[in-house]
Residue, then its C-alpha position, 0 to 999 in steps of 0.5 A: m608335154t604337147n598332146i599329139h591329135r590323130v585325126f580320122c576324117g570320115g564321110p562320104f568322097a566327094f568324088n565318083s571314081r569312075s568318072e574321067d574328070f575324078l581327080v578334078q572332083a576330089e580336089d574339092d574333097y575336104r580331105s584334100m584340102l586337109l592334106g595339101g592336095t589328092t596326092n596324099l589322099f590317093q597314096p598307095i601305102v597302107g597304114s601310113e600317116v601325114w603330118l598336118s602340123p606338128n601336133v596334128v596326125y592324119e590317119g586317114p581314110f585314104f582312097f584305096h580302089t577295091d581291085r587293089l585292096g578288096a572290100d574286106g581289107i578296106i574295112q580292116v584297113e579303116q577299123e585300125m585307123i579308127g582305133h589308132c585315132t584320138d579324134a574322129i571328125f566326120l562331115l555328114d551331108h544329105a547323103r546317107c552313106p552307109g560306109s561313113i555310118a559304119e565308121l561312125m559307129e565304130a568310133t562311137y563304139l571306141h568312145k573316141e573324141t567324135h564331131l560330127f559336122f552336118v547339114t540341117l534342112s528347113d523344118n518343113e523337109e525333115i520332121e522326125s527329129w530336131l536335128h532337121t537332118p537325114c542322118w539324124y538317127p546315127i547321130l543321135l544313137s552315136q550321142s546317146l551311147n558315147p558321152n565324147t560325142h560333139l555336134h556341130p550343125c550347120h546350114t549348108l555343105d560348104e559351111a559345115k566343110n569350111s567349121l571342120l577345116k577351122f576345127v582340125r586346123g585349130l587342133g594342137k593349138e590349146p596348149q599355146n592358147r590355154p594357161s597350164a595348171e602350174s602358170p596362173t593366167t596373167y589376163t586381168p578383165s577390165p570391163i568398161d566402168t558403168s557404176q556411175v551410169t542411171l537408166p531411167e525407169e522406163l528401161h525396166n520393161l527393155r530390161e525385162a525383155i532382154a534378160q528373157n532373150v538371152h535365156e532364150t538364146w541360151a537355151q536354144a543353144r543348148i538344146k542344139e547340142g543335145w541337152s534337155y531338161g534335168p532336175q539336177r545339172d549332169d554334163n555327162l548326160k547333158l541334163h540342165p535344170c535351167l532348160v525351162p521357159y523364162d517364166e518358170l526360172p528361180e528369181s536367182e537364175k532370172d536375176y543373173d540374166r537381168a544383170t546381163a541386160m542391165e549391163t548391157l544397157k548401161l553400156i550403150t548408154k556410157l558408149g553415147w548411144k540413145l534408145k529410143y522407142t518407136s512403136d505405137e504401143q505402149p512398151 
């Protein structure tokens, strides 16, 4: 049976309703892009829904004028929308929007599948957290209170918007891309055979450098996702014993990274490429 995703798409609206050209501005709002234009975003039927695909329903929010619905009414309707949704998705830019933070806390309290797309600043613009975003506090609070919170850091607002749109449009396609438990996968890996490739001894240091960088890249990605060191792996708490410097890893873990590095070097050789050391210093 196909799962239906009911999405609540939060974040500040990208327009000022008091501006004469607010309808033009609204066309750039990511919700308008999801809904195929501004008509559905401004639709007046409270509590209605819009199907984005056969498996994805847009629960809200819609744009309500306060003189028509009232502040209390808006809060009540959006609480109901978040309560009905399966996926709460937020676009958080440089601005701090109290309404969006309130919506995020509601989704956090209800332990919804929460995806936060946010814009990071440069290291010297925001130093209070490793997230480098003005919204770092509610983001980390949501992550600490809700095991279903997922972070999607981006460098620019356009990147965040495009990543979010791609994510939402990809919802509901998982059953088509993932084999079911009843149907074993027919995929058979077929890596290029490098068993006959012999590497010169001088590439030993390069292998170790690549292995270390493989670990550093993996660790950096984990930390960005909210993981930290723990003596035992815990996926719910996002703890991992290998979040330590490469030199402190057990040899068994180093050997895993070394194998990846060695296979990479062998593949380069197998494909006909040659490595040449150009530094004046000895490797």
